C-alpha positions, -999 to 999 in steps of 0.1 A, spaced: -717 -502 148 -722 -468 129 -699 -460 99 -680 -440 121 -673 -464 152 -663 -485 119 -637 -460 103 -625 -442 135 -608 -456 155 -595 -429 181 -608 -388 177 -579 -383 148 -590 -406 113 -562 -430 107 -542 -426 75 -561 -458 62 -594 -438 59 -589 -438 24 -586 -476 21 -617 -479 47 -639 -457 33 -643 -481 3 -644 -513 24 -665 -507 55 -703 -491 58 -730 -498 77 -748 -528 57 -785 -514 65 -780 -485 42 -774 -506 12 -803 -519 2 -837 -497 4 -856 -501 -31 -862 -463 -34 -889 -458 -63 -874 -425 -76 -908 -401 -86 -902 -374 -118 -916 -343 -120 -901 -329 -154 -899 -293 -163 -913 -287 -199 -893 -253 -201 -853 -265 -212 -823 -244 -209 -799 -232 -234 -769 -251 -234 -739 -233 -235 -707 -243 -262 -679 -259 -241 -660 -235 -249 -681 -209 -225 -682 -239 -201 -660 -227 -175 -666 -246 -144 -700 -248 -116 -710 -216 -137 -738 -234 -156 -769 -266 -140 -790 -282 -163 -828 -289 -160 -835 -307 -131 -823 -316 -94 -825 -347 -68 -845 -338 -36 -851 -360 -8 -864 -346 29 -857 -367 65 -883 -361 88 -897 -382 117 -863 -407 113 -877 -417 79 -861 -406 39 -892 -395 20 -896 -411 -14 -867 -388 -39 -879 -368 -69 -866 -361 -95 -874 -326 -107 -871 -294 -126 -841 -271 -114 -854 -246 -91 -852 -222 -59 -851 -240 -24 -878 -232 2 -863 -225 31 -878 -211 67 -857 -183 79 -851 -203 111 -832 -229 91 -807 -246 109 -783 -246 80 -786 -209 82 -776 -206 117 -757 -237 130 -742 -243 96 -753 -280 96 -738 -283 56 -720 -311 37 -715 -314 4 -694 -341 -19 -678 -335 -57 -684 -359 -83 -681 -365 -120 -697 -384 -151 -682 -392 -184 -684 -401 -214 -667 -427 -228 -650 -436 -261 -675 -457 -270 -704 -432 -265 -711 -447 -229 -718 -429 -200 -702 -433 -164 -692 -419 -132 -660 -422 -114 -660 -440 -81 -696 -432 -64 -694 -456 -32 -666 -433 -23 -682 -401 -24 -714 -422 -7 -693 -430 21 -672 -402 24 -705 -381 28 -714 -404 53 -687 -403 75 -689 -365 69 -730 -369 82 -726 -388 111 -694 -362 128 -722 -334 117 -749 -354 138 -765 -354 102 -785 -388 96 -772 -410 72 -781 -417 34 -789 -449 22 -769 -462 -5 -802 -463 -30 -811 -428 -26 -776 -413 -35 -762 -441 -60 -795 -447 -79 -812 -413 -74 -781 -398 -94 -777 -426 -119 -816 -413 -126 -808 -374 -126 -781 -387 -148 -800 -403 -172 -830 -377 -173 -804 -348 -181 -781 -372 -202 -783 -344 -231 -760 -318 -205 -730 -344 -207 -702 -329 -227 -689 -349 -249 -656 -329 -254 -625 -347 -238 -613 -316 -213 -654 -313 -201 -673 -336 -174 -705 -337 -160 -699 -322 -125 -722 -338 -98 -726 -317 -63 -749 -341 -35 -760 -316 -9 -768 -325 26 -789 -298 51 -803 -288 79 -840 -274 77 -858 -275 109 -867 -242 117 -857 -234 150 -829 -213 173 -809 -237 199 -777 -252 193 -785 -290 186 -786 -314 154 -819 -307 135 -847 -333 132 -851 -325 95 -831 -326 67 -830 -320 29 -804 -344 5 -805 -326 -28 -782 -326 -60 -772 -304 -87 -758 -309 -119 -730 -289 -135 -713 -290 -170 -680 -281 -169 -644 -272 -182 -613 -275 -172 -612 -257 -129 -584 -234 -138 -593 -224 -175 -565 -218 -199 -538 -229 -163 -544 -266 -173 -511 -273 -188 -490 -238 -175 -488 -248 -140 -498 -221 -109 -484 -203 -83 -489 -207 -49 -486 -186 -19 -480 -203 16 -501 -192 35 -481 -187 76 -508 -170 91 -543 -189 84 -550 -220 86 -573 -237 69 -586 -266 99 -573 -276 135 -571 -308 154 -604 -322 165 -622 -298 141 -638 -309 109 -612 -306 81 -612 -346 76 -649 -339 61 -666 -315 36 -685 -298 53 -695 -260 40 -681 -243 72 -640 -252 59 -645 -237 27 -659 -207 44 -629 -204 63 -608 -209 38 -617 -177 15 -603 -146 32 -567 -161 30 -577 -175 -7 -589 -141 -17 -562 -120 -4 -537 -148 -23 -554 -143 -51 -555 -102 -52 -518 -108 -55 -518 -134 -87 -515 -164 -65 -541 -192 -74 -545 -207 -45 -523 -212 -12 -506 -237 6 -522 -245 38 -497 -257 68 -511 -272 102 -520 -253 134 -480 -241 141 -475 -236 106 -446 -260 101 -464 -285 87 -477 -290 48 -516 -298 48 -536 -290 15 -533 -269 -13 -561 -250 -16 -590 -273 -19 -567 -305 -34 -546 -326 -19 -508 -325 -23 -477 -347 -36 -440 -333 -34 -416 -354 -63 -381 -358 -48 -355 -371 -65 -359 -407 -49 -385 -405 -31 -427 -392 -35 -443 -373 -1 -476 -365 4 -489 -353 39 -509 -385 65 -542 -382 69 -549 -374 108 -581 -353 107 -573 -321 96 -567 -330 55 -598 -344 35 -594 -384 20 -593 -370 -16 -605 -399 -41 -583 -383 -68 -551 -385 -39 -558 -423 -34 -560 -430 -68 -524 -413 -78 -514 -431 -45 -525 -468 -60 -513 -459 -92 -477 -446 -81 -470 -479 -62 -481 -500 -92 -453 -480 -112 -432 -489 -83 -425 -452 -73 -415 -454 -35 -448 -429 -19 -439 -420 17 -471 -410 36 -459 -390 62 -451 -355 82 -435 -332 52 -421 -302 67 -421 -269 50 -383 -264 63 -375 -300 44 -394 -288 15 -369 -255 12 -341 -274 20 -347 -296 -9 -355 -271 -31 -319 -258 -21 -304 -285 -26 -322 -293 -60 -341 -329 -47 -372 -315 -50 -377 -316 -85 -420 -314 -89 -447 -304 -71 -484 -309 -78 -520 -311 -66 -546 -335 -67 -585 -333 -67 -624 -342 -85 -624 -308 -105 -586 -301 -116 -578 -337 -119 -539 -333 -115 -528 -298 -114 -492 -290 -117 -477 -259 -95 -448 -240 -108 -441 -217 -77 -441 -218 -39 -443 -181 -23 -439 -172 11 -435 -139 28 -395 -142 35 -367 -161 13 -362 -163 -22 -394 -184 -44 -392 -220 -43 -393 -223 -83 -399 -259 -98 -375 -271 -127 -405 -274 -155 -428 -249 -173 -461 -259 -174 -470 -294 -167 -439 -315 -144 -439 -347 -161 -451 -371 -141 -479 -347 -132 -489 -349 -169 -483 -389 -172 -505 -391 -139 -529 -369 -156 -532 -386 -189 -533 -417 -166 -566 -406 -150 -582 -392 -177 -577 -421 -197 -592 -445 -171 -618 -417 -169 -629 -416 -207 -625 -455 -214 -594 -449 -232 -569 -466 -212 -581 -499 -192 -602 -495 -161 -578 -521 -141 -586 -507 -108 -625 -512 -112 -632 -475 -112 -658 -469 -137 -693 -479 -125 -717 -473 -160 -747 -460 -158 
């Protein structure tokens, strides 16, 4: 049975997706024993100071590449970071077969290096690949290839506690043709980027968000539950309008503009006085790895966590009655991002009763980053050392 058939019992993704991503996969993809070739660069790039990193601005000396043709993944190669050689008729340029993941590697307190939940990203990528009619990525190609790439560029891993090595595995269709069908040829590649905080100096300040009531990020039956490049292209217009008006991101609503979905590229949590609510996964929301971590941690702390539809009306009413006390987003890039204000076209802004990071967001941030850095015991077994 295919990965998607194992995971999806209908045309919508069930809320249990986060757990099932980790528990189910096609076992034939596990052990392929790829021998990774290397063609290393003799021209090393200068490394930026950690204060200059920002997010996604610099890239390491090497990349991992493998091509798919005639139903077979070819030998992966670690080579110098370079431009891709694509035919102008490549399917990715015309029909948008593009999918990616976002992962991180960390320097631990004992000096070793570890990945954070890499199996989750591998399985989620394969879930998205099947949705986009793309071939599955074998485990050894994905995980062992990425580990070896990190070993080769290990001197690029930032040592500072607020920095990490961001990992971008990407899958694109490369067959040269014009015609609406899946490609028969693909390129899998991974690049690495040393990064600092996603929101720069706003990490501990909280951010202001625009509630988007005109445009939508995803629709039922679409690609919202995958990390398809198309999702991000679709979000750019509304996001840029919000940024032009001095908002950090937008709060996405459903197609009827009644229920909360995501905030920017993050999952979102609303903290009320007697409960914590995050929207359920129903096919339009990405099953975020950090979202899954936060739910597990909150439950271990005996918080009441409700995974269900959450309406904008409920949020506004709870703000008016002082029951809403905190809002934060979760994602690989920013980990935990506290939200200070929510603005919309009509009505007063929703202002949260804290300046900077909310107390629960701060506690979650400290806990997650502590686990990622090895300063807090990894009782969940999320770290995989390299």
